[in-house]
Biopython code that builds the backbone (N, CA, C, O; Angstrom):
import numpy as np
from Bio.PDB.StructureBuilder import StructureBuilder

atoms = [
    (1, "MET", "N", (-3.078, -33.595, 160.786)),
    (1, "MET", "CA", (-3.110, -32.451, 160.202)),
    (1, "MET", "C", (-2.480, -32.863, 158.945)),
    (1, "MET", "O", (-1.489, -33.592, 158.897)),
    (2, "ARG", "N", (-3.186, -32.293, 157.763)),
    (2, "ARG", "CA", (-2.071, -32.550, 156.352)),
    (2, "ARG", "C", (-1.937, -31.067, 156.038)),
    (2, "ARG", "O", (-2.647, -30.118, 156.371)),
    (3, "HIS", "N", (-0.694, -31.138, 155.216)),
    (3, "HIS", "CA", (-0.261, -30.007, 154.408)),
    (3, "HIS", "C", (-1.200, -30.007, 153.164)),
    (3, "HIS", "O", (-1.757, -31.020, 152.740)),
    (4, "PRO", "N", (-1.315, -28.775, 152.633)),
    (4, "PRO", "CA", (-2.152, -28.566, 151.241)),
    (4, "PRO", "C", (-1.895, -29.370, 150.322)),
    (4, "PRO", "O", (-0.727, -29.754, 150.383)),
    (5, "LYS", "N", (-2.587, -29.881, 149.329)),
    (5, "LYS", "CA", (-2.313, -30.797, 148.475)),
    (5, "LYS", "C", (-1.344, -30.402, 147.338)),
    (5, "LYS", "O", (-0.667, -31.253, 146.761)),
    (6, "ASN", "N", (-1.298, -29.102, 147.038)),
    (6, "ASN", "CA", (-0.190, -28.565, 146.313)),
    (6, "ASN", "C", (1.260, -28.693, 146.795)),
    (6, "ASN", "O", (2.168, -28.483, 145.992)),
    (7, "LEU", "N", (1.486, -28.980, 147.886)),
    (7, "LEU", "CA", (2.746, -29.404, 148.514)),
    (7, "LEU", "C", (3.330, -30.812, 148.506)),
    (7, "LEU", "O", (4.415, -31.181, 148.054)),
    (8, "ILE", "N", (2.543, -31.390, 148.997)),
    (8, "ILE", "CA", (2.996, -32.837, 149.034)),
    (8, "ILE", "C", (1.621, -33.650, 149.110)),
    (8, "ILE", "O", (0.674, -33.166, 149.729)),
    (9, "PHE", "N", (1.538, -34.700, 148.572)),
    (9, "PHE", "CA", (0.278, -35.486, 148.538)),
    (9, "PHE", "C", (0.379, -36.511, 149.685)),
    (9, "PHE", "O", (1.369, -37.212, 149.894)),
    (10, "LEU", "N", (-0.669, -36.517, 150.346)),
    (10, "LEU", "CA", (-0.838, -37.474, 151.395)),
    (10, "LEU", "C", (0.078, -37.729, 152.244)),
    (10, "LEU", "O", (0.572, -38.833, 152.472)),
    (11, "TRP", "N", (0.364, -36.601, 152.795)),
    (11, "TRP", "CA", (1.417, -36.641, 153.860)),
    (11, "TRP", "C", (1.071, -35.756, 155.247)),
    (11, "TRP", "O", (0.486, -34.674, 155.201)),
    (12, "SER", "N", (1.498, -36.349, 156.403)),
    (12, "SER", "CA", (0.846, -35.513, 157.681)),
    (12, "SER", "C", (2.068, -35.823, 158.592)),
    (12, "SER", "O", (2.872, -36.753, 158.533)),
    (13, "HIS", "N", (1.983, -34.871, 159.373)),
    (13, "HIS", "CA", (2.845, -34.647, 160.399)),
    (13, "HIS", "C", (2.831, -35.947, 161.440)),
    (13, "HIS", "O", (1.755, -36.520, 161.615)),
    (14, "HIS", "N", (3.809, -36.330, 162.006)),
    (14, "HIS", "CA", (3.960, -37.725, 162.812)),
    (14, "HIS", "C", (4.771, -37.398, 163.858)),
    (14, "HIS", "O", (5.985, -37.595, 163.801)),
    (15, "GLU", "N", (4.107, -36.810, 165.025)),
    (15, "GLU", "CA", (4.917, -36.546, 165.953)),
    (15, "GLU", "C", (4.193, -36.987, 167.279)),
    (15, "GLU", "O", (2.965, -37.032, 167.347)),
    (16, "LYS", "N", (5.004, -37.305, 168.311)),
    (16, "LYS", "CA", (4.572, -37.867, 169.731)),
    (16, "LYS", "C", (5.629, -37.012, 170.528)),
    (16, "LYS", "O", (6.837, -36.865, 170.340)),
    (17, "THR", "N", (4.838, -36.532, 171.413)),
    (17, "THR", "CA", (5.196, -35.687, 172.477)),
    (17, "THR", "C", (4.844, -35.779, 173.866)),
    (17, "THR", "O", (3.657, -35.533, 174.081)),
    (18, "VAL", "N", (5.639, -36.103, 175.007)),
    (18, "VAL", "CA", (5.184, -35.870, 176.434)),
    (18, "VAL", "C", (5.719, -34.875, 176.901)),
    (18, "VAL", "O", (6.859, -34.656, 176.490)),
    (19, "THR", "N", (5.173, -33.978, 177.839)),
    (19, "THR", "CA", (5.862, -32.841, 178.633)),
    (19, "THR", "C", (5.276, -32.967, 179.863)),
    (19, "THR", "O", (4.052, -33.008, 179.985)),
    (20, "ILE", "N", (6.204, -33.047, 180.995)),
    (20, "ILE", "CA", (5.650, -32.954, 182.306)),
    (20, "ILE", "C", (6.276, -31.719, 182.776)),
    (20, "ILE", "O", (7.454, -31.362, 182.778)),
    (21, "ASP", "N", (5.092, -31.096, 183.214)),
    (21, "ASP", "CA", (5.091, -29.601, 183.906)),
    (21, "ASP", "C", (6.201, -28.672, 183.248)),
    (21, "ASP", "O", (7.021, -28.015, 183.890)),
    (22, "GLN", "N", (6.109, -28.716, 182.035)),
    (22, "GLN", "CA", (7.192, -27.810, 181.126)),
    (22, "GLN", "C", (8.419, -27.853, 181.585)),
    (22, "GLN", "O", (9.118, -26.850, 181.436)),
    (23, "LYS", "N", (8.983, -29.078, 182.276)),
    (23, "LYS", "CA", (10.044, -29.335, 182.886)),
    (23, "LYS", "C", (11.252, -30.121, 182.109)),
    (23, "LYS", "O", (12.430, -29.824, 181.910)),
    (24, "ILE", "N", (10.315, -31.441, 181.697)),
    (24, "ILE", "CA", (10.754, -32.498, 181.075)),
    (24, "ILE", "C", (9.890, -32.898, 179.898)),
    (24, "ILE", "O", (8.678, -33.098, 179.986)),
    (25, "SER", "N", (10.676, -33.009, 178.678)),
    (25, "SER", "CA", (9.838, -33.379, 177.805)),
    (25, "SER", "C", (10.371, -34.648, 176.850)),
    (25, "SER", "O", (11.562, -34.532, 176.563)),
    (26, "TYR", "N", (9.782, -35.715, 176.360)),
    (26, "TYR", "CA", (10.114, -36.685, 175.618)),
    (26, "TYR", "C", (9.284, -36.551, 174.248)),
    (26, "TYR", "O", (8.087, -36.301, 174.108)),
    (27, "MET", "N", (10.343, -36.809, 173.212)),
    (27, "MET", "CA", (9.914, -36.516, 171.858)),
    (27, "MET", "C", (10.291, -37.874, 171.128)),
    (27, "MET", "O", (11.278, -38.519, 171.480)),
    (28, "GLY", "N", (9.484, -38.264, 170.126)),
    (28, "GLY", "CA", (9.471, -39.535, 169.386)),
    (28, "GLY", "C", (8.615, -40.511, 169.870)),
    (28, "GLY", "O", (7.712, -40.252, 170.665)),
    (29, "GLY", "N", (8.841, -41.601, 169.443)),
    (29, "GLY", "CA", (7.874, -42.817, 169.885)),
    (29, "GLY", "C", (8.213, -44.014, 169.015)),
    (29, "GLY", "O", (9.257, -44.296, 168.427)),
    (30, "LEU", "N", (6.967, -44.685, 169.097)),
    (30, "LEU", "CA", (7.137, -46.134, 168.628)),
    (30, "LEU", "C", (5.635, -46.199, 167.858)),
    (30, "LEU", "O", (4.564, -45.840, 168.346)),
    (31, "ASP", "N", (5.867, -46.760, 166.516)),
    (31, "ASP", "CA", (4.265, -47.142, 166.046)),
    (31, "ASP", "C", (4.212, -48.436, 166.186)),
    (31, "ASP", "O", (5.110, -49.264, 166.032)),
    (32, "LEU", "N", (2.929, -48.601, 166.537)),
    (32, "LEU", "CA", (2.505, -50.035, 166.895)),
    (32, "LEU", "C", (1.370, -50.455, 165.803)),
    (32, "LEU", "O", (0.150, -50.493, 165.967)),
    (33, "CYS", "N", (2.132, -50.758, 164.640)),
    (33, "CYS", "CA", (1.272, -51.413, 163.553)),
    (33, "CYS", "C", (2.130, -52.264, 162.771)),
    (33, "CYS", "O", (3.335, -52.369, 162.998)),
    (34, "TYR", "N", (1.361, -53.033, 161.606)),
    (34, "TYR", "CA", (2.423, -53.815, 160.990)),
    (34, "TYR", "C", (3.619, -53.463, 160.174)),
    (34, "TYR", "O", (3.418, -52.571, 159.350)),
    (35, "GLY", "N", (4.615, -53.881, 160.213)),
    (35, "GLY", "CA", (5.730, -53.686, 159.442)),
    (35, "GLY", "C", (6.899, -52.792, 160.425)),
    (35, "GLY", "O", (7.992, -52.404, 160.011)),
    (36, "ARG", "N", (6.442, -52.620, 161.595)),
    (36, "ARG", "CA", (7.512, -51.697, 162.360)),
    (36, "ARG", "C", (8.102, -52.661, 163.620)),
    (36, "ARG", "O", (8.716, -52.176, 164.571)),
    (37, "TYR", "N", (7.813, -54.112, 163.471)),
    (37, "TYR", "CA", (8.611, -54.784, 164.348)),
    (37, "TYR", "C", (9.808, -55.331, 163.746)),
    (37, "TYR", "O", (9.756, -55.889, 162.650)),
    (38, "ASP", "N", (11.065, -55.181, 164.511)),
    (38, "ASP", "CA", (12.089, -55.233, 164.082)),
    (38, "ASP", "C", (13.218, -56.006, 164.913)),
    (38, "ASP", "O", (12.982, -56.263, 166.094)),
    (39, "LEU", "N", (14.256, -56.331, 164.424)),
    (39, "LEU", "CA", (15.254, -57.012, 165.487)),
    (39, "LEU", "C", (16.369, -56.266, 165.616)),
    (39, "LEU", "O", (16.462, -55.496, 164.660)),
    (40, "ASP", "N", (17.577, -56.122, 166.663)),
    (40, "ASP", "CA", (18.498, -55.227, 166.824)),
    (40, "ASP", "C", (19.310, -55.293, 165.552)),
    (40, "ASP", "O", (19.868, -54.232, 165.271)),
    (41, "ASN", "N", (19.514, -56.361, 164.670)),
    (41, "ASN", "CA", (20.560, -56.175, 163.472)),
    (41, "ASN", "C", (19.726, -55.850, 162.401)),
    (41, "ASN", "O", (20.270, -55.878, 161.297)),
    (42, "TYR", "N", (18.407, -55.513, 162.448)),
    (42, "TYR", "CA", (17.666, -54.893, 160.996)),
    (42, "TYR", "C", (18.114, -55.999, 159.787)),
    (42, "TYR", "O", (18.713, -55.717, 158.749)),
    (43, "PRO", "N", (17.738, -57.086, 160.139)),
    (43, "PRO", "CA", (17.880, -57.951, 158.639)),
    (43, "PRO", "C", (16.820, -57.340, 157.586)),
    (43, "PRO", "O", (15.704, -56.898, 157.859)),
    (44, "LEU", "N", (17.401, -57.415, 156.384)),
    (44, "LEU", "CA", (16.643, -56.977, 155.109)),
    (44, "LEU", "C", (15.725, -58.245, 154.997)),
    (44, "LEU", "O", (14.565, -58.039, 154.641)),
    (45, "ASN", "N", (16.066, -59.370, 155.227)),
    (45, "ASN", "CA", (15.584, -60.696, 154.823)),
    (45, "ASN", "C", (15.102, -61.459, 155.926)),
    (45, "ASN", "O", (15.597, -61.397, 157.051)),
    (46, "GLU", "N", (14.199, -62.132, 155.627)),
    (46, "GLU", "CA", (13.635, -63.084, 156.523)),
    (46, "GLU", "C", (14.638, -64.025, 157.504)),
    (46, "GLU", "O", (15.173, -64.979, 156.939)),
    (47, "PRO", "N", (14.890, -63.848, 158.745)),
    (47, "PRO", "CA", (15.910, -64.664, 159.315)),
    (47, "PRO", "C", (15.666, -66.111, 159.559)),
    (47, "PRO", "O", (16.560, -66.937, 159.745)),
    (48, "GLY", "N", (14.430, -66.349, 159.547)),
    (48, "GLY", "CA", (13.600, -67.687, 159.830)),
    (48, "GLY", "C", (14.025, -68.260, 161.060)),
    (48, "GLY", "O", (14.797, -69.210, 161.192)),
    (49, "ASN", "N", (13.442, -67.587, 161.973)),
    (49, "ASN", "CA", (13.568, -68.017, 163.584)),
    (49, "ASN", "C", (12.456, -69.033, 164.183)),
    (49, "ASN", "O", (12.574, -69.460, 165.332)),
    (50, "ASP", "N", (11.406, -69.386, 163.376)),
    (50, "ASP", "CA", (10.769, -70.120, 164.082)),
    (50, "ASP", "C", (10.435, -71.506, 163.298)),
    (50, "ASP", "O", (11.108, -71.790, 162.307)),
    (51, "ALA", "N", (9.617, -72.183, 163.649)),
    (51, "ALA", "CA", (9.596, -73.546, 163.136)),
    (51, "ALA", "C", (9.306, -73.468, 161.322)),
    (51, "ALA", "O", (9.781, -74.177, 160.434)),
    (52, "ASN", "N", (8.530, -72.539, 161.256)),
    (52, "ASN", "CA", (7.889, -72.564, 159.517)),
    (52, "ASN", "C", (9.078, -71.639, 158.782)),
    (52, "ASN", "O", (8.964, -71.424, 157.575)),
    (53, "GLY", "N", (10.199, -71.102, 159.504)),
    (53, "GLY", "CA", (11.423, -70.496, 159.002)),
    (53, "GLY", "C", (10.683, -68.899, 158.311)),
    (53, "GLY", "O", (10.987, -68.419, 157.218)),
    (54, "ILE", "N", (9.621, -68.282, 159.348)),
    (54, "ILE", "CA", (8.988, -67.274, 159.202)),
    (54, "ILE", "C", (8.983, -66.385, 160.410)),
    (54, "ILE", "O", (8.256, -66.765, 161.328)),
    (55, "PHE", "N", (9.785, -65.063, 160.618)),
    (55, "PHE", "CA", (9.796, -64.250, 161.638)),
    (55, "PHE", "C", (8.951, -63.272, 161.722)),
    (55, "PHE", "O", (8.315, -62.988, 162.737)),
    (56, "PHE", "N", (8.888, -62.609, 160.488)),
    (56, "PHE", "CA", (7.786, -61.456, 160.086)),
    (56, "PHE", "C", (6.596, -61.983, 159.406)),
    (56, "PHE", "O", (6.579, -61.920, 158.177)),
    (57, "PRO", "N", (5.562, -62.513, 160.055)),
    (57, "PRO", "CA", (4.612, -63.122, 159.264)),
    (57, "PRO", "C", (3.564, -62.054, 158.346)),
    (57, "PRO", "O", (3.280, -60.942, 158.789)),
    (58, "GLY", "N", (3.214, -62.389, 157.457)),
    (58, "GLY", "CA", (2.009, -61.651, 156.952)),
    (58, "GLY", "C", (2.603, -60.139, 156.679)),
    (58, "GLY", "O", (3.785, -60.001, 156.363)),
    (59, "GLN", "N", (1.833, -59.161, 156.800)),
    (59, "GLN", "CA", (2.072, -57.796, 156.588)),
    (59, "GLN", "C", (3.321, -57.432, 157.395)),
    (59, "GLN", "O", (3.931, -56.466, 156.937)),
    (60, "ASP", "N", (3.811, -57.967, 158.446)),
    (60, "ASP", "CA", (4.677, -57.669, 159.100)),
    (60, "ASP", "C", (6.041, -57.690, 158.551)),
    (60, "ASP", "O", (7.022, -57.208, 159.118)),
    (61, "TYR", "N", (6.037, -58.387, 157.206)),
    (61, "TYR", "CA", (7.289, -58.383, 156.258)),
    (61, "TYR", "C", (6.844, -57.351, 155.398)),
    (61, "TYR", "O", (5.946, -57.606, 154.596)),
    (62, "SER", "N", (7.340, -56.235, 155.452)),
    (62, "SER", "CA", (6.932, -55.124, 154.538)),
    (62, "SER", "C", (8.105, -54.214, 154.054)),
    (62, "SER", "O", (9.226, -54.072, 154.543)),
    (63, "ASN", "N", (7.495, -53.600, 152.884)),
    (63, "ASN", "CA", (8.544, -52.583, 152.336)),
    (63, "ASN", "C", (7.800, -51.602, 151.702)),
    (63, "ASN", "O", (7.471, -51.733, 150.523)),
    (64, "VAL", "N", (7.453, -50.475, 152.468)),
    (64, "VAL", "CA", (6.296, -49.553, 151.686)),
    (64, "VAL", "C", (6.818, -48.648, 150.879)),
    (64, "VAL", "O", (6.180, -47.633, 150.600)),
    (65, "ARG", "N", (8.198, -48.910, 150.329)),
    (65, "ARG", "CA", (8.947, -48.148, 149.131)),
    (65, "ARG", "C", (8.250, -49.040, 148.008)),
    (65, "ARG", "O", (8.031, -48.560, 146.896)),
    (66, "ILE", "N", (7.910, -50.347, 148.329)),
    (66, "ILE", "CA", (7.606, -51.185, 146.854)),
    (66, "ILE", "C", (5.900, -51.420, 147.144)),
    (66, "ILE", "O", (5.233, -51.340, 146.112)),
    (67, "LYS", "N", (5.251, -51.650, 148.196)),
    (67, "LYS", "CA", (3.962, -51.574, 148.199)),
    (67, "LYS", "C", (3.688, -51.336, 149.846)),
    (67, "LYS", "O", (4.255, -51.875, 150.796)),
    (68, "ASP", "N", (2.643, -50.362, 149.833)),
    (68, "ASP", "CA", (2.350, -49.917, 151.226)),
    (68, "ASP", "C", (1.370, -50.716, 151.662)),
    (68, "ASP", "O", (0.694, -51.314, 150.825)),
    (69, "PHE", "N", (1.156, -50.846, 152.813)),
    (69, "PHE", "CA", (-0.023, -51.654, 153.668)),
    (69, "PHE", "C", (-1.477, -51.481, 152.933)),
    (69, "PHE", "O", (-1.878, -50.400, 152.500)),
    (70, "ALA", "N", (-2.202, -52.706, 152.857)),
    (70, "ALA", "CA", (-3.435, -52.882, 151.997)),
    (70, "ALA", "C", (-4.406, -53.999, 152.768)),
    (70, "ALA", "O", (-3.901, -55.058, 153.141)),
    (71, "ASN", "N", (-5.598, -53.764, 152.958)),
    (71, "ASN", "CA", (-6.488, -54.862, 153.577)),
    (71, "ASN", "C", (-5.959, -55.230, 154.975)),
    (71, "ASN", "O", (-5.964, -56.404, 155.343)),
    (72, "VAL", "N", (-5.527, -54.286, 155.714)),
    (72, "VAL", "CA", (-5.015, -54.847, 156.909)),
    (72, "VAL", "C", (-5.833, -55.762, 157.530)),
    (72, "VAL", "O", (-5.151, -56.637, 158.064)),
    (73, "GLY", "N", (-7.165, -55.941, 157.699)),
    (73, "GLY", "CA", (-7.853, -56.996, 157.926)),
    (73, "GLY", "C", (-7.291, -58.436, 157.592)),
    (73, "GLY", "O", (-7.545, -59.414, 158.295)),
    (74, "GLN", "N", (-6.525, -58.478, 156.487)),
    (74, "GLN", "CA", (-5.851, -59.543, 156.094)),
    (74, "GLN", "C", (-4.514, -59.542, 156.457)),
    (74, "GLN", "O", (-3.653, -59.594, 155.578)),
    (75, "TYR", "N", (-4.147, -59.476, 157.937)),
    (75, "TYR", "CA", (-3.078, -59.242, 158.539)),
    (75, "TYR", "C", (-2.046, -60.347, 157.881)),
    (75, "TYR", "O", (-0.933, -59.919, 157.577)),
    (76, "ASP", "N", (-2.312, -61.619, 157.659)),
    (76, "ASP", "CA", (-1.824, -62.530, 157.330)),
    (76, "ASP", "C", (-1.067, -62.769, 155.989)),
    (76, "ASP", "O", (-0.149, -63.542, 155.712)),
    (77, "LEU", "N", (-1.764, -61.836, 155.233)),
    (77, "LEU", "CA", (-1.217, -61.637, 153.758)),
    (77, "LEU", "C", (-0.052, -60.918, 153.633)),
    (77, "LEU", "O", (0.116, -59.766, 154.034)),
    (78, "CYS", "N", (0.882, -61.726, 152.977)),
    (78, "CYS", "CA", (2.350, -61.007, 152.777)),
    (78, "CYS", "C", (2.049, -60.107, 151.218)),
    (78, "CYS", "O", (1.748, -60.645, 150.153)),
    (79, "LEU", "N", (2.203, -58.821, 151.422)),
    (79, "LEU", "CA", (2.128, -58.054, 150.242)),
    (79, "LEU", "C", (3.299, -58.146, 149.261)),
    (79, "LEU", "O", (3.224, -58.097, 148.033)),
    (80, "ILE", "N", (4.297, -58.276, 149.947)),
    (80, "ILE", "CA", (5.221, -58.408, 148.937)),
    (80, "ILE", "C", (6.124, -59.863, 148.743)),
    (80, "ILE", "O", (6.037, -60.524, 149.777)),
    (81, "ASP", "N", (6.857, -60.449, 147.831)),
    (81, "ASP", "CA", (7.517, -61.809, 147.808)),
    (81, "ASP", "C", (8.939, -61.509, 148.759)),
    (81, "ASP", "O", (9.836, -60.702, 148.517)),
    (82, "PRO", "N", (8.816, -62.393, 149.848)),
    (82, "PRO", "CA", (9.864, -62.297, 150.622)),
    (82, "PRO", "C", (11.257, -62.709, 149.867)),
    (82, "PRO", "O", (12.386, -62.283, 150.112)),
    (83, "LEU", "N", (10.866, -63.631, 148.910)),
    (83, "LEU", "CA", (12.108, -64.273, 148.315)),
    (83, "LEU", "C", (12.741, -63.155, 146.920)),
    (83, "LEU", "O", (13.794, -63.322, 146.304)),
    (84, "GLU", "N", (11.992, -62.334, 146.768)),
    (84, "GLU", "CA", (12.035, -61.635, 145.749)),
    (84, "GLU", "C", (12.589, -60.051, 146.233)),
    (84, "GLU", "O", (13.386, -59.408, 145.549)),
    (85, "GLN", "N", (12.080, -59.618, 147.382)),
    (85, "GLN", "CA", (11.969, -58.120, 147.933)),
    (85, "GLN", "C", (12.686, -58.316, 149.165)),
    (85, "GLN", "O", (12.493, -59.312, 149.862)),
    (86, "PRO", "N", (13.602, -57.305, 149.497)),
    (86, "PRO", "CA", (13.964, -57.164, 151.017)),
    (86, "PRO", "C", (12.773, -56.346, 151.737)),
    (86, "PRO", "O", (11.894, -55.694, 151.174)),
    (87, "ARG", "N", (12.978, -56.561, 153.248)),
    (87, "ARG", "CA", (12.028, -55.895, 153.777)),
    (87, "ARG", "C", (12.607, -54.649, 154.356)),
    (87, "ARG", "O", (13.836, -54.605, 154.405)),
    (88, "MET", "N", (11.853, -53.510, 154.853)),
    (88, "MET", "CA", (12.290, -52.285, 155.199)),
    (88, "MET", "C", (12.741, -52.229, 156.773)),
    (88, "MET", "O", (11.776, -52.166, 157.535)),
    (89, "PRO", "N", (13.915, -52.239, 157.347)),
    (89, "PRO", "CA", (14.367, -52.134, 158.607)),
    (89, "PRO", "C", (13.342, -51.057, 159.120)),
    (89, "PRO", "O", (12.641, -50.340, 158.406)),
    (90, "TRP", "N", (13.385, -51.079, 160.381)),
    (90, "TRP", "CA", (12.585, -49.994, 161.189)),
    (90, "TRP", "C", (12.980, -49.530, 162.467)),
    (90, "TRP", "O", (12.818, -50.284, 163.426)),
    (91, "ARG", "N", (13.464, -48.425, 162.628)),
    (91, "ARG", "CA", (13.717, -47.625, 164.003)),
    (91, "ARG", "C", (13.176, -46.483, 164.442)),
    (91, "ARG", "O", (13.607, -45.402, 164.041)),
    (92, "ASP", "N", (12.338, -46.559, 165.169)),
    (92, "ASP", "CA", (11.693, -45.129, 165.875)),
    (92, "ASP", "C", (12.904, -44.763, 167.061)),
    (92, "ASP", "O", (13.491, -45.684, 167.629)),
    (93, "ILE", "N", (13.199, -43.358, 167.358)),
    (93, "ILE", "CA", (13.810, -43.200, 168.359)),
    (93, "ILE", "C", (13.239, -42.231, 168.820)),
    (93, "ILE", "O", (12.280, -41.765, 168.204)),
    (94, "ALA", "N", (13.781, -41.517, 170.332)),
    (94, "ALA", "CA", (12.974, -40.681, 171.115)),
    (94, "ALA", "C", (14.146, -40.249, 171.727)),
    (94, "ALA", "O", (15.231, -40.830, 171.707)),
    (95, "ILE", "N", (13.821, -39.018, 172.364)),
    (95, "ILE", "CA", (14.952, -38.119, 173.082)),
    (95, "ILE", "C", (14.148, -37.896, 174.368)),
    (95, "ILE", "O", (12.929, -38.066, 174.362)),
    (96, "LYS", "N", (14.874, -37.479, 175.581)),
    (96, "LYS", "CA", (14.226, -36.691, 176.689)),
    (96, "LYS", "C", (15.214, -35.605, 176.845)),
    (96, "LYS", "O", (16.436, -35.749, 176.883)),
    (97, "VAL", "N", (14.390, -34.239, 176.951)),
    (97, "VAL", "CA", (15.086, -33.239, 177.395)),
    (97, "VAL", "C", (14.541, -32.452, 178.330)),
    (97, "VAL", "O", (13.352, -32.519, 178.643)),
    (98, "LYS", "N", (15.505, -31.529, 178.915)),
    (98, "LYS", "CA", (15.129, -30.652, 180.405)),
    (98, "LYS", "C", (15.383, -29.243, 180.140)),
    (98, "LYS", "O", (16.156, -28.972, 179.221)),
    (99, "GLY", "N", (14.843, -28.310, 180.813)),
    (99, "GLY", "CA", (15.005, -26.996, 180.777)),
    (99, "GLY", "C", (14.215, -26.183, 180.047)),
    (99, "GLY", "O", (13.094, -26.567, 179.710)),
    (100, "LEU", "N", (14.677, -24.983, 179.714)),
    (100, "LEU", "CA", (14.081, -23.976, 178.874)),
    (100, "LEU", "C", (13.495, -24.529, 177.673)),
    (100, "LEU", "O", (12.435, -23.987, 177.363)),
    (101, "ILE", "N", (13.962, -25.627, 176.773)),
    (101, "ILE", "CA", (13.798, -26.063, 175.558)),
    (101, "ILE", "C", (12.135, -26.581, 175.819)),
    (101, "ILE", "O", (11.269, -26.304, 174.991)),
    (102, "THR", "N", (11.897, -27.191, 176.801)),
    (102, "THR", "CA", (10.750, -27.841, 177.082)),
    (102, "THR", "C", (9.447, -26.761, 177.010)),
    (102, "THR", "O", (8.353, -27.229, 176.694)),
    (103, "LYS", "N", (9.544, -25.582, 177.248)),
    (103, "LYS", "CA", (8.650, -24.268, 177.062)),
    (103, "LYS", "C", (8.287, -24.309, 175.474)),
    (103, "LYS", "O", (7.137, -24.342, 175.038)),
    (104, "ASP", "N", (9.397, -24.303, 174.738)),
    (104, "ASP", "CA", (9.157, -24.392, 173.188)),
    (104, "ASP", "C", (8.340, -25.572, 172.750)),
    (104, "ASP", "O", (7.303, -25.549, 172.087)),
    (105, "ILE", "N", (8.986, -26.608, 173.234)),
    (105, "ILE", "CA", (7.915, -27.859, 172.754)),
    (105, "ILE", "C", (6.649, -27.788, 173.289)),
    (105, "ILE", "O", (5.786, -28.273, 172.558)),
    (106, "THR", "N", (6.252, -27.318, 174.378)),
    (106, "THR", "CA", (4.915, -27.017, 174.908)),
    (106, "THR", "C", (4.407, -26.008, 173.926)),
    (106, "THR", "O", (3.396, -26.374, 173.326)),
    (107, "ARG", "N", (4.880, -24.801, 173.617)),
    (107, "ARG", "CA", (4.346, -24.054, 172.886)),
    (107, "ARG", "C", (3.883, -24.639, 171.477)),
    (107, "ARG", "O", (2.786, -24.385, 170.978)),
    (108, "HIS", "N", (4.803, -25.412, 170.928)),
    (108, "HIS", "CA", (4.744, -25.969, 169.636)),
    (108, "HIS", "C", (3.449, -26.947, 169.704)),
    (108, "HIS", "O", (2.548, -26.872, 168.869)),
    (109, "PHE", "N", (3.443, -27.957, 170.877)),
    (109, "PHE", "CA", (2.114, -28.784, 170.896)),
    (109, "PHE", "C", (0.961, -28.008, 170.900)),
    (109, "PHE", "O", (0.033, -28.455, 170.226)),
    (110, "ILE", "N", (0.773, -26.897, 171.524)),
    (110, "ILE", "CA", (-0.398, -26.023, 171.804)),
    (110, "ILE", "C", (-0.640, -25.446, 170.306)),
    (110, "ILE", "O", (-1.696, -25.748, 169.751)),
    (111, "GLN", "N", (0.206, -24.710, 169.702)),
    (111, "GLN", "CA", (-0.048, -24.113, 168.618)),
    (111, "GLN", "C", (-0.457, -25.250, 167.371)),
    (111, "GLN", "O", (-1.325, -25.016, 166.530)),
    (112, "TYR", "N", (0.220, -26.319, 167.422)),
    (112, "TYR", "CA", (-0.093, -27.446, 166.502)),
    (112, "TYR", "C", (-1.829, -27.995, 166.701)),
    (112, "TYR", "O", (-2.265, -28.921, 166.017)),
]
sb = StructureBuilder()
sb.init_structure("model")
sb.init_model(0)
sb.init_chain("A")
sb.init_seg("    ")
for serial, (resi, resn, name, xyz) in enumerate(atoms, 1):
    if name == "N":
        sb.init_residue(resn, " ", resi, " ")
    sb.init_atom(name, np.array(xyz, "f"), 0.0, 1.0, " ", f" {name:<3s}", serial, name[0])
structure = sb.get_structure()
């Protein structure tokens, strides 16, 4: 679902929700795509942990503020220069909630 073009260009909601019997809800999640793999210390540059000195190969070394993903079929093609540009660290979070709030979350999902 996208907002009207006069508000924000090419922006969409990005929500992940699981509700069980309207009693427990999980909100948040993990994007399984290029550029989302990360390490616990969120390095801005290539830490060089394999034989080639490359830990984030191809489009996994990304910074969408500089250049968004393109030609993802060429996943091994790095779109930014790792020697010149930092990568964007990434962390998705999720929460678990219980109780009456789960009814609001369920309503939100149904109305959405």
